[in-house]
C-alpha positions as CSV (number, residue, x, y, z in Angstrom):
1,X,57.3,125.3,77.7
2,X,57.6,127.6,80.0
3,X,59.8,129.6,82.5
4,X,58.2,128.6,85.0
5,X,58.4,124.6,84.2
6,X,62.5,125.0,82.6
7,X,62.6,125.7,86.1
8,X,60.8,123.0,87.8
9,X,62.9,120.7,85.4
10,X,65.8,122.5,86.7
11,X,64.7,122.3,90.9
12,X,63.1,118.4,91.0
13,X,65.8,116.5,93.1
14,X,64.7,114.0,92.5
15,X,65.7,113.2,89.1
16,X,69.7,114.3,90.0
17,X,71.2,111.5,90.6
18,X,73.7,113.1,92.6
19,X,70.8,113.9,95.2
20,X,69.8,110.5,95.5
21,X,72.9,108.5,95.5
22,X,73.8,111.9,98.7
23,X,70.1,111.1,100.7
24,X,70.9,107.2,100.3
25,X,73.7,107.6,102.0
26,X,72.0,109.6,104.8
27,X,69.9,106.8,105.0
28,X,72.7,104.1,104.8
29,X,74.6,106.2,107.4
30,X,71.5,107.2,110.1
31,X,71.1,102.5,110.2
32,X,74.3,102.5,111.1
33,X,74.7,104.9,113.5
34,X,71.8,103.2,115.0
35,X,73.3,99.3,114.9
36,X,75.6,100.4,116.4
37,X,74.9,103.7,118.9
38,X,76.1,102.2,122.1
39,X,79.8,102.9,121.1
40,X,78.7,105.7,118.0
41,X,81.2,104.0,115.6
42,X,80.8,105.8,112.5
43,X,80.9,104.4,109.0
44,X,84.2,105.7,108.2
45,X,85.4,103.6,111.6
46,X,84.7,101.2,110.7
47,X,85.6,101.1,107.6
48,X,89.3,101.9,108.5
49,X,89.7,99.1,111.3
50,X,88.5,96.3,108.7
51,X,90.7,97.7,106.3
52,X,93.9,97.5,109.6
53,X,92.5,94.0,110.4
54,X,92.7,92.1,106.6
55,X,95.4,94.2,106.3
56,X,97.8,94.7,108.4
57,X,101.4,97.3,107.6
58,X,99.9,99.3,105.8
59,X,101.0,103.4,105.8
60,X,98.3,106.3,106.1
61,X,98.5,107.3,102.8
62,X,97.6,103.7,102.1
63,X,95.0,103.1,104.3
64,X,93.8,106.8,103.0
65,X,93.7,105.3,99.5
66,X,92.1,102.0,100.1
67,X,89.2,103.6,102.2
68,X,88.4,106.6,99.9
69,X,89.0,109.3,101.8
70,X,91.9,112.3,102.2
71,X,95.1,111.9,104.4
72,X,94.5,115.0,106.2
73,X,91.0,113.1,107.5
74,X,92.7,109.4,107.9
75,X,95.3,110.9,109.9
76,X,92.1,112.7,112.3
77,X,90.6,109.5,112.2
78,X,93.5,107.5,113.2
79,X,94.2,109.8,115.9
80,X,90.7,109.2,117.7
81,X,91.0,105.5,116.8
82,X,94.4,105.4,118.9
83,X,93.2,107.1,121.8
84,X,90.7,104.7,122.3
85,X,93.8,102.2,122.2
86,X,92.1,100.6,118.7
87,X,94.7,101.7,116.9
88,X,98.7,101.8,116.8
89,X,100.7,103.9,114.4
90,X,104.8,103.4,114.9
91,X,108.1,105.0,112.5
92,X,108.2,102.2,109.5
93,X,112.4,101.5,110.3
94,X,112.9,102.1,106.6
95,X,111.5,105.1,106.2
96,X,111.6,107.9,109.4
97,X,108.2,109.1,107.1
98,X,106.1,106.7,107.0
99,X,104.3,106.0,109.5
100,X,102.7,101.7,109.8
101,X,98.9,101.7,111.0
102,X,98.2,98.8,112.7
103,X,94.8,97.2,114.8
104,X,95.7,96.7,117.7
105,X,93.8,93.0,120.4
106,X,91.6,95.6,121.2
107,X,91.2,96.7,117.9
108,X,90.8,93.3,116.0
109,X,87.7,92.8,119.1
110,X,85.5,95.6,118.0
111,X,85.5,95.1,113.8
112,X,84.1,91.2,115.3
113,X,82.1,92.5,117.9
114,X,80.4,94.7,115.8
115,X,80.5,93.1,112.6
116,X,77.0,91.5,112.7
117,X,75.6,94.9,113.6
118,X,77.3,96.3,110.0
119,X,76.0,94.0,107.9
120,X,72.4,94.5,109.6
121,X,72.7,97.8,109.0
122,X,73.7,96.8,104.9
123,X,71.1,94.2,104.5
124,X,68.6,96.9,105.7
125,X,69.6,99.6,103.5
126,X,68.7,96.2,100.6
127,X,65.8,94.7,102.3
128,X,63.5,96.1,100.3
129,X,65.5,94.7,96.7
130,X,64.8,91.4,95.7
131,X,68.2,88.7,95.5
132,X,68.5,89.9,91.9
133,X,68.2,93.1,92.4
134,X,70.8,93.7,95.0
135,X,73.1,92.0,92.6
136,X,71.9,94.5,89.7
137,X,72.1,97.5,92.3
138,X,75.7,96.6,93.3
139,X,77.0,96.4,90.0
140,X,76.0,99.8,89.1
141,X,77.3,101.0,91.8
142,X,80.7,99.2,91.1
143,X,80.4,100.4,87.5
144,X,79.8,104.0,88.3
145,X,83.1,103.6,91.2
146,X,85.1,102.4,88.8
147,X,83.8,104.8,85.6
148,X,84.4,107.8,87.9
149,X,86.7,107.2,90.6
150,X,89.3,109.5,90.0
151,X,86.3,112.1,89.9
152,X,87.2,111.9,94.4
153,X,88.4,114.2,95.7
154,X,90.6,111.1,97.1
155,X,90.0,109.1,94.5
156,X,89.8,104.8,95.5
157,X,92.8,102.2,95.4
158,X,91.4,100.5,92.7
159,X,91.9,96.7,93.2
160,X,91.9,94.5,90.8
161,X,88.8,95.5,89.2
162,X,86.2,96.9,91.1
163,X,83.7,94.9,90.3
164,X,82.8,91.2,91.1
165,X,81.2,90.0,87.9
166,X,77.8,88.8,88.1
167,X,77.5,87.2,91.5
168,X,74.6,85.2,92.6
169,X,74.2,87.2,95.7
170,X,76.0,90.2,96.8
171,X,78.1,89.7,100.0
172,X,77.0,92.9,102.8
173,X,80.6,94.0,104.4
């Protein structure tokens, strides 16, 4: 094998899982932003709001763990959502160092308003796959995340086994 062919092997991005995952993420963000363009809602903002609607009363640290982002970033996102009156942060009466995060009524309406478009972005992303391929793809993603979760800058809080085992059709969330 020549030096040039060895170098080509090392520079072929299309054989690198990390590159492919990053590229797929870029595509998903673009689809998501296209679906929610009118209000410039980001996937992180929508994910955070969804968590607050599903699990009201979490503190900022727990929100960061649920979303898999670091505390500094979650504080920044919360500040932006609070300025839009979608989130209310209050000091925990039992622990003055903690801030409890709550979706406001406007925040709950925000999640409900954008849910169909968010789901459409998810469906568009998976559209090239058959339902069996979608289930397999999601199962493999869960497996990779579960096995490598601790390597991330901000570990995602494990939720009683990340992967729902063998569903017939994946649910876009």
